[in-house]
SEKOLGU-781051 format. One record per residue (C-alpha): x, y, z; residue number from 0. Coordinates in steps of 0.02 Angstrom, whole numbers, always signed. Layout:
REM residues N
+--------+--------+--------+-----+
|      u |      v |      w | seq |
+--------+--------+--------+-----+
|      X |      Y |      Z | NUM |
...
+--------+--------+--------+-----+
//
This chain:
REM residues 255
+--------+--------+--------+-----+
|      u |      v |      w | seq |
+--------+--------+--------+-----+
|     +0 |     +0 |     +0 |   0 |
|    +71 |   +168 |    -54 |   1 |
|    +50 |   +303 |    +78 |   2 |
|    +42 |   +482 |    +16 |   3 |
|    -27 |   +650 |    +73 |   4 |
|     -7 |   +727 |   -100 |   5 |
|   -194 |   +732 |   -140 |   6 |
|   -225 |   +841 |    +13 |   7 |
|    -94 |   +975 |    -24 |   8 |
|   -177 |  +1146 |    -36 |   9 |
|   -343 |  +1076 |    +25 |  10 |
|   -441 |  +1135 |   +178 |  11 |
|   -437 |  +1041 |   +343 |  12 |
|   -536 |  +1088 |   +498 |  13 |
|   -469 |  +1042 |   +671 |  14 |
|   -571 |  +1069 |   +829 |  15 |
|   -482 |  +1089 |   +996 |  16 |
|   -331 |  +1150 |   +899 |  17 |
|   -263 |  +1263 |  +1036 |  18 |
|   -167 |  +1132 |  +1135 |  19 |
|   -122 |   +950 |  +1157 |  20 |
|   -166 |   +829 |  +1018 |  21 |
|   -265 |   +960 |   +922 |  22 |
|   -114 |  +1075 |   +912 |  23 |
|     +1 |   +931 |   +862 |  24 |
|   -121 |   +875 |   +726 |  25 |
|   -138 |  +1053 |   +662 |  26 |
|    +50 |  +1071 |   +652 |  27 |
|    +68 |   +905 |   +559 |  28 |
|    -65 |   +954 |   +431 |  29 |
|    +14 |  +1126 |   +402 |  30 |
|   +183 |  +1043 |   +377 |  31 |
|   +101 |   +932 |   +244 |  32 |
|    +45 |  +1087 |   +148 |  33 |
|   -139 |  +1101 |   +197 |  34 |
|   -241 |  +1255 |   +237 |  35 |
|   -297 |  +1221 |   +416 |  36 |
|   -444 |  +1307 |   +497 |  37 |
|   -396 |  +1291 |   +680 |  38 |
|   -548 |  +1300 |   +794 |  39 |
|   -533 |  +1333 |   +980 |  40 |
|   -615 |  +1448 |  +1106 |  41 |
|   -442 |  +1514 |  +1159 |  42 |
|   -394 |  +1634 |  +1019 |  43 |
|   -227 |  +1678 |  +1100 |  44 |
|   -168 |  +1498 |  +1089 |  45 |
|   -219 |  +1487 |   +907 |  46 |
|   -125 |  +1646 |   +866 |  47 |
|    +31 |  +1582 |   +956 |  48 |
|    +20 |  +1421 |   +855 |  49 |
|     -3 |  +1520 |   +693 |  50 |
|   +154 |  +1620 |   +733 |  51 |
|   +252 |  +1460 |   +765 |  52 |
|   +196 |  +1385 |   +599 |  53 |
|   +215 |  +1542 |   +492 |  54 |
|   +359 |  +1471 |   +388 |  55 |
|   +283 |  +1300 |   +351 |  56 |
|   +222 |  +1231 |   +184 |  57 |
|    +38 |  +1257 |   +225 |  58 |
|    -51 |  +1388 |   +328 |  59 |
|   -155 |  +1397 |   +486 |  60 |
|   -311 |  +1504 |   +499 |  61 |
|   -366 |  +1535 |   +680 |  62 |
|   -555 |  +1532 |   +703 |  63 |
|   -616 |  +1568 |   +880 |  64 |
|   -751 |  +1438 |   +912 |  65 |
|   -837 |  +1369 |  +1066 |  66 |
|   -897 |  +1196 |  +1014 |  67 |
|  -1029 |  +1196 |  +1152 |  68 |
|  -1120 |  +1330 |  +1050 |  69 |
|  -1200 |  +1274 |   +888 |  70 |
|  -1201 |  +1452 |   +822 |  71 |
|  -1013 |  +1463 |   +843 |  72 |
|   -988 |  +1303 |   +743 |  73 |
|  -1106 |  +1359 |   +605 |  74 |
|  -1021 |  +1529 |   +594 |  75 |
|   -849 |  +1444 |   +587 |  76 |
|   -900 |  +1335 |   +440 |  77 |
|   -982 |  +1485 |   +354 |  78 |
|   -818 |  +1582 |   +371 |  79 |
|   -718 |  +1434 |   +305 |  80 |
|   -833 |  +1415 |   +155 |  81 |
|   -823 |  +1600 |   +112 |  82 |
|   -636 |  +1623 |   +142 |  83 |
|   -546 |  +1457 |   +117 |  84 |
|   -652 |  +1345 |     +7 |  85 |
|   -728 |  +1170 |    +19 |  86 |
|   -688 |  +1065 |   +172 |  87 |
|   -590 |   +907 |   +132 |  88 |
|   -541 |   +849 |   +308 |  89 |
|   -620 |   +867 |   +480 |  90 |
|   -528 |   +814 |   +637 |  91 |
|   -640 |   +815 |   +790 |  92 |
|   -514 |   +833 |   +930 |  93 |
|   -604 |   +949 |  +1052 |  94 |
|   -633 |   +856 |  +1214 |  95 |
|   -655 |   +886 |  +1399 |  96 |
|   -655 |   +785 |  +1559 |  97 |
|   -738 |   +882 |  +1700 |  98 |
|   -685 |   +813 |  +1870 |  99 |
|   -839 |   +752 |  +1963 | 100 |
|   -928 |   +588 |  +2000 | 101 |
|  -1089 |   +500 |  +1953 | 102 |
|  -1158 |   +457 |  +2125 | 103 |
|  -1152 |   +637 |  +2185 | 104 |
|  -1094 |   +731 |  +2031 | 105 |
|  -1118 |   +905 |  +1959 | 106 |
|  -1250 |   +915 |  +1823 | 107 |
|  -1168 |  +1062 |  +1737 | 108 |
|  -1003 |   +968 |  +1721 | 109 |
|  -1097 |   +820 |  +1646 | 110 |
|  -1190 |   +933 |  +1525 | 111 |
|  -1032 |  +1023 |  +1470 | 112 |
|   -945 |   +856 |  +1439 | 113 |
|  -1088 |   +796 |  +1331 | 114 |
|  -1095 |   +962 |  +1238 | 115 |
|   -909 |   +958 |  +1195 | 116 |
|   -875 |   +772 |  +1172 | 117 |
|  -1036 |   +718 |  +1088 | 118 |
|  -1148 |   +858 |  +1024 | 119 |
|  -1008 |   +975 |   +967 | 120 |
|   -926 |   +830 |   +875 | 121 |
|  -1091 |   +783 |   +795 | 122 |
|  -1132 |   +960 |   +738 | 123 |
|   -958 |   +987 |   +664 | 124 |
|   -969 |   +819 |   +576 | 125 |
|  -1139 |   +861 |   +502 | 126 |
|  -1077 |  +1027 |   +435 | 127 |
|   -920 |   +950 |   +362 | 128 |
|  -1016 |   +810 |   +275 | 129 |
|  -1142 |   +935 |   +206 | 130 |
|  -1001 |  +1040 |   +135 | 131 |
|   -912 |   +888 |    +62 | 132 |
|  -1071 |   +827 |    -22 | 133 |
|  -1115 |   +999 |    -90 | 134 |
|   -943 |  +1013 |   -169 | 135 |
|   -929 |   +829 |   -222 | 136 |
|   -777 |   +805 |   -110 | 137 |
|   -723 |   +629 |    -60 | 138 |
|   -663 |   +692 |   +107 | 139 |
|   -610 |   +616 |   +273 | 140 |
|   -685 |   +635 |   +447 | 141 |
|   -576 |   +588 |   +595 | 142 |
|   -640 |   +572 |   +774 | 143 |
|   -507 |   +578 |   +910 | 144 |
|   -585 |   +449 |  +1024 | 145 |
|   -505 |   +358 |  +1172 | 146 |
|   -475 |   +183 |  +1238 | 147 |
|   -612 |   +237 |  +1360 | 148 |
|   -729 |   +225 |  +1212 | 149 |
|   -701 |    +37 |  +1218 | 150 |
|   -673 |     -1 |  +1403 | 151 |
|   -707 |    +84 |  +1570 | 152 |
|   -553 |   +101 |  +1682 | 153 |
|   -555 |   +112 |  +1871 | 154 |
|   -498 |   +293 |  +1885 | 155 |
|   -586 |   +410 |  +2005 | 156 |
|   -683 |   +555 |  +1932 | 157 |
|   -713 |   +491 |  +1756 | 158 |
|   -903 |   +515 |  +1775 | 159 |
|   -985 |   +534 |  +1603 | 160 |
|   -821 |   +540 |  +1504 | 161 |
|   -816 |   +353 |  +1459 | 162 |
|  -1000 |   +362 |  +1410 | 163 |
|   -957 |   +509 |  +1295 | 164 |
|   -817 |   +411 |  +1214 | 165 |
|   -923 |   +254 |  +1196 | 166 |
|  -1044 |   +372 |  +1106 | 167 |
|   -903 |   +428 |   +990 | 168 |
|   -868 |   +245 |   +947 | 169 |
|  -1052 |   +221 |   +903 | 170 |
|  -1062 |   +386 |   +809 | 171 |
|   -912 |   +340 |   +701 | 172 |
|   -987 |   +171 |   +655 | 173 |
|  -1161 |   +243 |   +626 | 174 |
|  -1088 |   +374 |   +509 | 175 |
|   -985 |   +242 |   +418 | 176 |
|  -1143 |   +142 |   +385 | 177 |
|  -1241 |   +297 |   +330 | 178 |
|  -1103 |   +342 |   +207 | 179 |
|  -1090 |   +162 |   +148 | 180 |
|  -1277 |   +150 |   +117 | 181 |
|  -1276 |   +312 |    +18 | 182 |
|  -1127 |   +249 |    -85 | 183 |
|  -1023 |   +397 |    -26 | 184 |
|   -833 |   +389 |    -36 | 185 |
|   -811 |   +501 |   +116 | 186 |
|   -705 |   +410 |   +245 | 187 |
|   -728 |   +402 |   +434 | 188 |
|   -589 |   +352 |   +554 | 189 |
|   -596 |   +336 |   +743 | 190 |
|   -426 |   +353 |   +827 | 191 |
|   -419 |   +294 |  +1008 | 192 |
|   -268 |   +351 |  +1109 | 193 |
|   -216 |   +263 |  +1268 | 194 |
|   -151 |   +363 |  +1418 | 195 |
|    -69 |   +519 |  +1347 | 196 |
|    +34 |   +668 |  +1398 | 197 |
|   -106 |   +797 |  +1387 | 198 |
|   -196 |   +916 |  +1505 | 199 |
|   -356 |   +812 |  +1510 | 200 |
|   -331 |   +783 |  +1697 | 201 |
|   -224 |   +935 |  +1748 | 202 |
|   -212 |   +892 |  +1934 | 203 |
|   -147 |   +716 |  +1899 | 204 |
|    -27 |   +775 |  +1765 | 205 |
|    +66 |   +879 |  +1894 | 206 |
|    +99 |   +731 |  +2010 | 207 |
|   +266 |   +643 |  +2027 | 208 |
|   +182 |   +481 |  +1971 | 209 |
|   +130 |   +555 |  +1804 | 210 |
|   +301 |   +635 |  +1779 | 211 |
|   +377 |   +462 |  +1802 | 212 |
|   +255 |   +391 |  +1675 | 213 |
|   +316 |   +522 |  +1550 | 214 |
|   +499 |   +489 |  +1590 | 215 |
|   +477 |   +301 |  +1570 | 216 |
|   +375 |   +324 |  +1409 | 217 |
|   +223 |   +239 |  +1485 | 218 |
|   +110 |   +368 |  +1404 | 219 |
|   +103 |   +424 |  +1223 | 220 |
|   +137 |   +601 |  +1162 | 221 |
|    +19 |   +713 |  +1060 | 222 |
|   +138 |   +696 |   +913 | 223 |
|   +104 |   +509 |   +910 | 224 |
|    -81 |   +543 |   +877 | 225 |
|    -34 |   +672 |   +746 | 226 |
|    +68 |   +536 |   +659 | 227 |
|    -81 |   +417 |   +670 | 228 |
|   -192 |   +550 |   +592 | 229 |
|    -70 |   +575 |   +447 | 230 |
|    -61 |   +386 |   +424 | 231 |
|   -251 |   +370 |   +410 | 232 |
|   -258 |   +516 |   +288 | 233 |
|   -114 |   +446 |   +184 | 234 |
|   -203 |   +287 |   +134 | 235 |
|   -266 |   +265 |    -46 | 236 |
|   -443 |   +328 |    -84 | 237 |
|   -516 |   +151 |    -77 | 238 |
|   -436 |   +108 |    +91 | 239 |
|   -521 |   +158 |   +253 | 240 |
|   -441 |   +142 |   +425 | 241 |
|   -600 |   +117 |   +523 | 242 |
|   -527 |   +108 |   +699 | 243 |
|   -349 |   +140 |   +756 | 244 |
|   -292 |   +115 |   +936 | 245 |
|   -128 |   +198 |   +988 | 246 |
|    -51 |   +160 |  +1157 | 247 |
|   +119 |   +139 |  +1240 | 248 |
|   +205 |    -30 |  +1235 | 249 |
|   +219 |    -27 |  +1425 | 250 |
|    +65 |    +68 |  +1478 | 251 |
|    +33 |   +170 |  +1633 | 252 |
|    -96 |   +100 |  +1754 | 253 |
|   -222 |   +217 |  +1835 | 254 |
+--------+--------+--------+-----+
//
C-alpha cells in the first residue's frame, strides 16, 4: 500500500480543539504537509501563538475562535471557512473535555458540558463538514479523536460521564460509516483511540510525581504520536479506510 498525502496539499482541513495537546500537534502536522488548516478553539490567544510558530511552514493555519458547546459558533466557523478558504476536505474532531466530578453525587453542569463538547459538538461539526463535502462533491475524510475509554471503562476516580461520551463517539463513528456506505459515498470516517497520553485532560494528575515518572519512562504516548496516526489514516489510498486505530504505549501506565 502506497502512503501519500499529495492529494490533500492545498486543501482545507478543519481541526477542533486545535489550541493545545493533540489538536495542536495534529494542526502542526497538517500545516507541515501543505494544507490550509482552519484551527478551531475557544482560546484565540493559543491559536495565534500556534499560527506564529507555523508561519514558515508549507501550509497555513487560519485561527477561528469557536466554542464547540455553542452550535451558532460552529455554524459561523463553517460559514467563514466556506467563504474564505473553500470546500472542506478533512475534519478532525479533537475537542474534548473531562470535568472532574462523580456519578453518585456529581455536578449536572459538568456532565452537561462534557456531553456538549465530546458528543454534540462533535456531531454538529461532523454534520456541517459532510454537508459541505457533499455539496462540493468532495471525497473527504472525517476523523474522530476517540479514546480507549470509548471501548473499556477504567477504574480511575472522577471519570463520571467521560467514558460514556467516548463510547458514544465509537457508536457515532460506526453509525456514520454505515450511513455513508448505504448512500454509496466515498467520504471516509476514522476513529482514533489514544491510550493514556501526555495531555492536560486531567491537569491535577498531570502535575503529580507519578505522572512525571510515566512520562519519563515512556508509559504514556505524546500528542505527536496521535498526529502521526492521523497523517497515516489520511495517507491511505482513496479506496482504503482505516475504520478504527488504537494507539497506546508498549508498557502502559496503570491508573
